N, C-alpha and C positions, 0 to 999 in steps of 0.2 A: 700703887706706883710700879711695883714689880711686875704685875700682870700687864700693865700698860707698856712697860719696857720690853717684856717678852713679845707682846703684840707688835711693837715697833720693829723688833729684830726680825720677826716673821715677815712683816711687810717689806723690810729692807732686803731679805733673802729672796723673796719672790720678785722684787724689782730687779735684783741683780741677775737672777737666772732667766727671767722672762725674755730678754733680747736674744739670748742664745737659743732658747727653745723656738722663738719666733723665726730666727734665721734658719734653724734646722728645718722647720716646717716649710719655710719659703723655698729652700733648696729642694725638698721633696716635692713640693708643688710644682716647681719648675721642671723637675725630671719627669714626673708623672702628670704633666699637663696635657690638655686636649690637643694643642698643636704638635707636641712631641708624639703623642699617640697617632695622630694623622701621618706624621713622618714615618712611623713604624709601619703603618698600613701601606704607604708608598713603597717601602722596601719589600714588603710581601708581594705587592703587585709586580715589582721589578723581577723578583726571583721567579715568580710564576711565568713571566713573559719570556725570560731569557734562558730558562733551564734547558731548552732543547735547541738553543741557537749557537752552540759553541763552534759548530762546523761552518765557517764562512770561507769561501775560496781564497780570500786575501790574507787571512790570519796567518797562514803558514809562511809566506815570504816576509811578512812583518816580523814574525818570530825568528826566522833565520837571520834577517838583518840585525835584529836586536842581539842575537848570539854573537855575530861577528863583531859588533861594536863592543859588547861586553868583554869578549875575550882578547881583542886586539887593542882596545882603548883608542880606536880610530874609526872615523866614519868613511865608508867606501866613497870613492870619487869616480869609479868606473863600474860598469855592470859586471858582476862576478858570477852570474848564474846561467847565462844563455849561450847558445852557439850562434845566434843570429845577431844579437846586439852586444856581443862580447867586446869589452874594452871601449864601448861607447861611453862618453861622459855621462855620469849619473851620480846624483847625490841623494842620500837618504834624508830628504828634507823633514821627515817625521821622526827623526832619530830618537828624540827624547821619549816619545810615546812607545817606540819600538823597544827601547831599553826597559821600560816598565812592563811591557808584555813579556819580554824574555825573563825579567826578574821574577814575574809571577810563575812562569813555567819552571824556572830553576828552583823555586821554593816549593812547588807542589805539583808539577806535571800538569796533566789535564785538570785536576782539581784546582790547582793554582790559577789556571786560565779562567776557569768558571768563577772563582772568587773575584778575579779582576772584572769579569763581565757582570757580576752582581754589584760590586762596590761602586764602580764609576758611574754606571747608569743610575744607581740609587742616589748617588751624590748629585747627579744632574737633575733628577726629579725633585729632590729635596731643595736644591738651590732654586729651582723654578717655583716651588711652593713658597719659599721665603720671599722671593722677589714679588710674587703675586700678593702675598700677605702684606708686605710693607707698602706696596704700590697702591693697593685698594683700601688698606686700613681694616680689612676684615679677614681674619685667619680662617673663618669657616668657608667663605666663598672662595678663598685661595685654593682650597682642595680642588675645586672645579678647574682652576687654571692649571694645576699640576696634572690633572687627568687629560686636559687638552694637550699639554706638552707631551705626555706619555702616548696619547693616541697617534699623533703625527710622527713621533720618534720611532714607532714600531716599524717604520719603513726601513730602518737600517741599524737596529741594535745588534751589535756584534763586537767581537774583540778586534776593534779597529781604532786607529787614532782619531777618527772624526768624533767619537764619543767624548774624548777629552776636549776636542775643539769646541763642541757645542756647550759643554760644561763651562768652559772659559768665556764663551759668548754670554751665557747667563750671568756669570760673575761680573762681566763688564757692565751689563745693564743694571745690576745691583749696585755697583760702584757709582754709576751715573745718578741713580736715584738717591743714594745716600748723600752724594755731593750737592744735589739740588735741594734736598729736604732738610739736611742737617748741617753739614760743614763743607764748603767748597774744597777744602784740603783733601777730601776723598779723591779728587781727580788725580792726585799725585800717586795713587795706587795703580793707575793705568799703565805707566811704563814698566813696572815689574811684571804685571800681568802679561803684557805683550812680549816681554823678554822670554817668558816661558812659552807663550802661545805660538810664536813664530817657529819654534823648534819642535812643536807638537803636531801642528796640522795647518793646512793652508787656509782654513776658515779665518785665520787672523786677518786676512785681507778684507773680508766682509766686516769684521769688527772695527777695522780702521775706517771703512767707508761710512759707518753710521755716526761716527763722531762729528764730521762736518754737518750732518743732518741736524744734530742737536745744536751745533754752534750757529748755523744759519737761522734756525727757527728761534733762537734766543734773542734775535734782534727785532722780531716782529711783535707788535702789540695791537691786536684787533679782535673783533668778534663779528662773524658773518653767519647769522643764524645760530646753529649749534657748533660751528667751527670756531675755535678759540686759539689764540696765540698770546702768550704772556711773556713780556720782555723780562729777561733775567737781570739780576743785579750785576753791576759792573764787576764786582769781585768774583762772581761765579763765571762770567765770561772770560775774565783774565786767567783764572785757574784752569779753565777748560782748554784755552789756547796753549798754556804751558804744558798741560797734560798731553795734548795732541803732539806738540813739538817733541817732547821727551819720548813719547811712544814711537814716533817715527824713527828717532835715533836708536831706540831700543831694538827695533827690527833688525838692525845690522849686527846685533850680537848673535851671530849664527855662523856655522862653519864655512859658508860659501861667500856671503856678502850680497851684493846687489842681485845676482842671479837667483838667489834664494828668495829674496823679497818679492821679485816680480814673477816668480813661478806661477802663482794662481792666474795672473794675466796671460801667461803663455798657454795655460790649459784652455782658457776661455776663448782666446783669439787665434791660436796657432795649432790647435789639435782637432781639426774637423772630423777626422776618422774616429778618434777616441770618443768624441761627443756623439757621433752618429751610430757607433757600434755597441758601446757598452751600455747595458740595460739601465743602470742607475743614473745615467746621464740623459735618458730619453725623456720626452715630454710626458707630463702627467696624463694618464688615460682616465676617461670618465667612468670606466667600469671598475676603477679602484675605489674602494670604500672611503679611502682618505680624501680622494678628490671630491666626493660627495660631502664629506665632512668639512672640507675647506669652503665649499660653496655655501654650506649651511651656516658656518660661522660668519661668512661675509654677509649673507642675507639677514641673519639675525642682528648683526651690528648695525646694518643700514636701517632696518625696521625699528629697532629699539631706539636709535637716535632720532628717527623721524617721528615716532609716536610719542615717546616720552620726553622729547626735546632735551635729551641728555647731552651734556657738553662733550665735544670731541676735540682733542688738542691736535694742533698742526703736526707736531713731530710723531704723534701716534698714527695719524692718517698716512704720513709719508712712509713710515717704517712698515705699516700694515700692507700698503700697496707694493712696496719693494719686496717684502716676504712672499706675498701672493704671486707676484710676477715671476720671481725666481722659482717657486715651487711648481708653477704651471709649466715653466720651461724645462726644468730638470726635476724629476720626482724625488731625487735624494735631498733636495732643498726643502722638502716638507718639514725636516728638522727645524730649519730656520723659521719657517712660517709659524710653527707651534710656539717657539720661544718668543716671537714678537707679538703674536696675537693674544696669548694667555693673559699677560698683565692688563692689557687694554680691556679685555672681556671682563676680568674680575673687577676692575674699577667701575665699569658701567653697571655691574650687578651688585655692587657693595652694599646698597641700601635695601636689597630684597630679602636679606636675612639679618637678624639681629647679630650684633658684634659679640665676639668672645669676651667674657668677663671672668678674669682669673678668680675673683671672689666666689663665683658660683661653680667653680670647677669641681668635679668629682674625681679626686685622685685615685680612690680605690677602683672605681670602674675603669679608669684609664689604665691603671696598672694591670688589671685583668686582661684588658684588650691587648696591651703590649706583650704580656706573657703568652697569650694565644698567638699573637703575631710571630713571636720567637719560635714557638712550636711549629707553626706552619712553615717558617723559613727552614728550620732544621730538617723536617720531613720532606720538604719539596726539593731541597738541594740534591741534585743527581749524584749518585755514588760513582765510584771508579768504573764499575762494570757498565753502567749506563753511558758514561762519557766515552768509554772505549767503543761501545756499540755505535754511538753517533759518528765517531771517526771512521769506522769501517763501513758504515752504511752510506756515507756521503763521499767517500774518497776511494780511489783505485788501490786500496791497500793490498788486496790479493794479487793484483797485477804486478805491483812492486815486488811482492814476495817471489812471484814467478821470474821476474827479470833477474833478481839476485840469485835464485836457486839454479837457473839455467845458464847464468853468465851471459845473457843476451847483452850485446854491446854494440857500439857504433853511434851514429848520429840519430837522435830521436826527434820525431815530430809528435807533439802532444796536443790533446784537447786544451783549449784556452783555460777552462775552469780547473783543469788538473795541474796547471803549471805551478801554482803556489804550493800545493801539497807535495809535488815532486821535488821542489827546491828543498823542502824540509826533510822529507822521508827518504829521498834518493839523491843526496847531495853529490855523490860521485858521478852522476849523470847530468850533464848540462841540458837544460830544457830548450825547447824551440820558442816558446812564448809563455807568458804568465800574466798576472793581473796588473803589472806595471805598464799599462797601455801607453803611457807617455814615452817611455824608453823605446818601445817598438815603433811608435809613430815617428820619432826622431830618426830611427834607423831605416825607415821605409818598409818595415816588415808587417806592420799591422794591417795596412791596406791589402797587401799580398795575401796574408793569411785569411782576412775576411772574405776576399773573393774566392779563395780556394775552399774554405769551409762551407760556403753557401753555394757552391757549384757554379760560380760565375766565371770560372777559368778552367783551363785544361788541367786536371789534377797532376799530370806527369811533369808539367813545367816547373812547379814549385818543388816537387820531390827531387827532380834532377838538379835544379839550380843549387839546392842546399845539400845535395848528396845524402838524402835521408836513407837510413838503413832500416828503421822500423818506426811504426806509428802506434801510439797509445791513444785510443779514441773512446768516446762514450758510445755505448752499443747502439743507442738510438739516433746518433748523429747522421745527418744526410751523407757525409763522406764515408761513413762506415758501410753504407749500402752500396757505394760505388767501388771502394777499394777491393772488396772481395771478388769483383769481376775484372779488375784491372790487370792486364798481363804483367807477369813478373812479380806479383804480390800474392801472399797467402796468409790465412789466419793461423797463428801459432798459439793463441790463447784467447779464451773467451769466458766471461761469467755474466751474471745478470746485469752488471753495471758497466763493464768496459770490455774492450776487445783490442788485441795486439795484432797488427799486420807486419809481416817482415818480407823483405825481398827474397824471392825464391833462390 
């Protein structure tokens, strides 16, 4: 009896301890699972992609604007940076993103900016992976979706607010999927999302546009060959309508009001010079590898649906066509195409690879891979010397030093892509133009400068109209070849990157 009692106690102890051990193992399995390992691989891919991309022409005026907001606790309402659009009405509509950018700089200088550039794109790709995994039901195939998102996002990965905007677009699609597949109350997460989004980036307008697409498609119930539309339940439709109404109201939680909300429309409808002159707004060129990738994705989806008779949902087709049309018209919209195409692609391919089974997971192998990923991230992250070299290689840093050293003063005309850096590095000198093309179009300066820089107007007219005292230009710019022969102008500084012309 005693032995039996001891045995019973032993069984009882094992029974008591076993759930804790099992929970511990479950936690470890979740941490070192195959999907988490793939997320770590995406972080590695992100760091390797952006490690040399810190120097974007627009990052500097975003950084300076963030500094102003940070220090003054107010958002600028007029242009504080230029001699041409000075005191023109202007609102930093991306102010929240700009504050995060300056916060990263304040915390760690160039290194802080690079951390920002690693963290938010990584979050963007991981969110895309989660979306593809849930939408397709296959976390293995979802890696392909994340890679598709990464491939098209390489068109514009930089320390700029649009990275946050497209991260929020991915979150929006994730919320919609959760509301449809789990609980319609997820639609109530949309208004807080748009409250943040409207103050981060103008892509909120596209996010608002796709909600009626889902709502309209929710009323159709048909099958035409492979094209399918399934009518939603009444509760889902009702919650989506409430979510849309509250999201529209949330857009007005911004520092300007209606003007802030309709700003994206103003860009698309009332800024022809901006859209025609700035590279990222140009139509997609077929010699761009991403254009070929977009055509390849479209062709594959068409053939796969045709040959395999795979179901194609109405809202998927509408969003895919919308994303492809926007990307073809403006190459910066490749971001949007990747976000919209990836989940659809993963769903169609979900049965081509066996699904992930947690019971068969190899935690030790995953842990080794994650450790290797951490090592690669640490050794790939650029040090301070490398970051400083990036800055000096891509910006007129030595020309700025010359201006300060010699006390060169007066009204400056600068190269368009130099404007942002000059706002940050030479704040005592107002610029002629910078990456805020919208402001200069409103002021009528952008068209004048575009004609001047491309030699479509008499150079002296612009120089005399704005009483320019010196010009800081890229050495290979067409105007740099003309100014050296223009009467009354001479070269006072030159290096392999830039040249300064001053009135005699």
